[in-house]
N, C-alpha and C positions, 0 to 999 in steps of 0.2 A: 271618861265616866264609863264605868264597867256596862256591858250590853243590859243587862238587867234593870239598873237602876234608870239607864236611857229610856228603857221600855216603859217604866214607871212613871218618869217624868213626862214623856211623850203622850202617853196613855191620859194623863191629868189634864194635860193642855187640850188634847183633842175633845175630851168628854166635857171638859167646862165651855169650850166653844160651842160644842152641841149643845149643851144646857142653855146658853145664852141664848142662841139661835131659835130653839124649841121653847124657849122662855119656862125651862123647867128648873124651879129655884132647888128643888132638892138634890138635882143632879149638880148644880155648880155647887152646892155647900159641900157634896161628898167629894167631888173631884179638885176642887180649888187647892186643897192643902197637898195634893200629891208630888207636884213638882219639887216644893219646898221640902218636903219628907227625902224626895230622891237626893236633895242637894246635902241634907244633912247626914245621910247613911253615906254618901260619898265621902263627906270630910271624917268620917269615922276610920275610913281606910288609912287616912293619912297619919303622921307621927304628932304626938302632942306638943302643942307650943303655946305660948301666951296668945299670939295671933289668932291661931285657930280656935283657942277657947272663946274669944270675944266673938269672932265671926260667926261660931255656933251658936251662942247666946243671941245674937242679933237674928240669926235664922228662925231660932225657936219663938221669940217675940214675935217676928213676922209671921209666922205659923198660926199664932194666937190671933193676931190681927186679921189673917185671912178668914179665920172661923167666925171673928165677931163681926166683921164686914158684911159677910154673907148669910149671917143667922137673921131667920125670918122677923125678929124684933129690931127695933131701930136702936143699935148700939154702936152708932157711928163713933160718938166721944169714946168709949172704951176702946173701939178698934184704932182710934187716932193715938189713943196713950199707948197701945201695945206697939205701935210703929214708931211711936216717939222713943220708947226704950230700944227698939231695934237699931234706930240711928245712934242713940247715944252707946249703945255697945259696938257699933262699927266705928264711932270716934275713938273710943278706948281702943280697939284693934290697931287702928292708924297710929294712934299716939305712941302704942307700944313699939312701933318702929322707926318711928322720925318725930321730933320735937321741935325742929328748926322753924324760925317763922315763916319763911316763905311769904312773902308781901305779896306778890302777883298773884299766887294761889288764893290768898287770902282776898283781895279784891275781888277777883273773878269770882268766888264763891260765894259771897255776900251781894254782890251785883246781881247774882241769879236769884239767890233767896229773897233777898230786899225787894227785887221786882215782883216776882211772884206774890210774896204778901201784899205789895202795893195794889196789885190788879184785885186782889181777894177783899182787901179792905175797903176798896172804893166802891165794892158791889154790896157792902153791908154784910158785916158777920154777926152782928147782934152779941148774943151773950158768948159766942165763939171767938170773938176778937182775942181775947187774951191767950187762949188755948192755942189758937192758931198763931198768934205772934210766936210764942215760945216754940212750937213745931217748926217754924220757919227759922229761928235761930239755931236749933238744934240741926235743922237739914244743912244750913249754912255752915255750921261747924264740923260737920261729917263730911260735906264736899270738900272744905278747905284742906282736912287732914287727907284725904284721899289725894287730891290734886300735887299736896305738899312731897308725897312720896315719889313722886315722878323725878327722876334725876337723882335721887338719894344715893349715895355711895354706900354699898352694902345690900340694897334691896334690888332684887331680882326686876330686870327691867320690864319683863312680861307681866311679872306679878302687880308691879306698880300701874300699867298700864289698862290691865284687866280690872283692878281696883278703882280706878279712876273712871273708866268707861261705864263700868257698874254702878258706881255712885251717881255720875250724871243720869243714867237712865232711870234709876229709883227716883231723883229729883224730878225728872219729866214726869214719871207716873203720878206722882204725889201732885204735880201743878196739873195735870190732865184732871184728876180726881175735883180739886178745887174749882178748876173753871166749869167742869160739867155739873157741881154741885151748887156752887154759889154765883157763879158769873151768868152762863147760858148753856143749856143742856144742847148736846150735838149728836148726830148720827155716828154710830161707830166709837163713841166714847167708852163704852166698856171693853171692847176690844183692844184699842190702842192702850187703854190703861192697863190692862192685865198682861198684855205680851211685853211692854216695856219693862213693868215690873218684874215679870220673869227673867227678862234678859239680864236686867240690871243685878238681880239675885244671882244668877248665873256668873256673871262677871265676878261678882264679889267673892262668890264661892271659890270659883277657878284661880282667883288670885292667891289662896293658900295653897293650892296644888303646885301653882308656878312658883311659889315663894320656895317652898320645901325642894322642886326640883332644880330651881336655880342653887340651892344652897349645896346639893348633893353634888354638881356637876365639878367643881374644884378637887373635891375628894376623889370622884371618878377619873379626873383626868391626871391627878396625882398617882392613883394606883395603875393606870396605863402606862404611866412615865416609868414607874418603878419595874413593872413586868417587861418592860423595853430593855432595861438595862440588865435584868438578870438574866 
């Protein structure tokens, strides 16, 4: 990532953490979007592709969700909807790269998402039971397709691991939100939630860069080989 974008992202992280520590809601609202904005600007420096387009759309919905969850009014359901759309966009990005079944990834992803939903449902979700069920299903599908890219021929290994790691961290962040909100509040929840969320988004965005870098390597190697023969 370019130095100015790194500064923008890091500045947003530090200001948001400071806002949490000092309980300054206005500072949290203003600073929380900055890291995702930096990731969006980073992706603008890469070549257009279907994968990049869907990851960008996912980041835009995530940006909307960030604002909705920090807004002074209780907009949790709307924030949930925005992040649902983000997960679906990431799902479409991963499907654009790989469509094979990957049964082991399927079992692992739905074990994770199903366990999360079971814990939340047992704590009593009330009117949010159905929305959270759909959200958990979307998370499971997104994680499944992210894991399915691992070991797929034609997909850069680094890109696959970054996307899978980012998806797992995103799911972890969502799980921590659910536990803190519906099961039992715990100290340091917001710090753990936001840091795992940002690291997850970083991994997902970086998978775009790694995918394009991996795709360019064969061409670069061919060019070097041709130069050596001339």
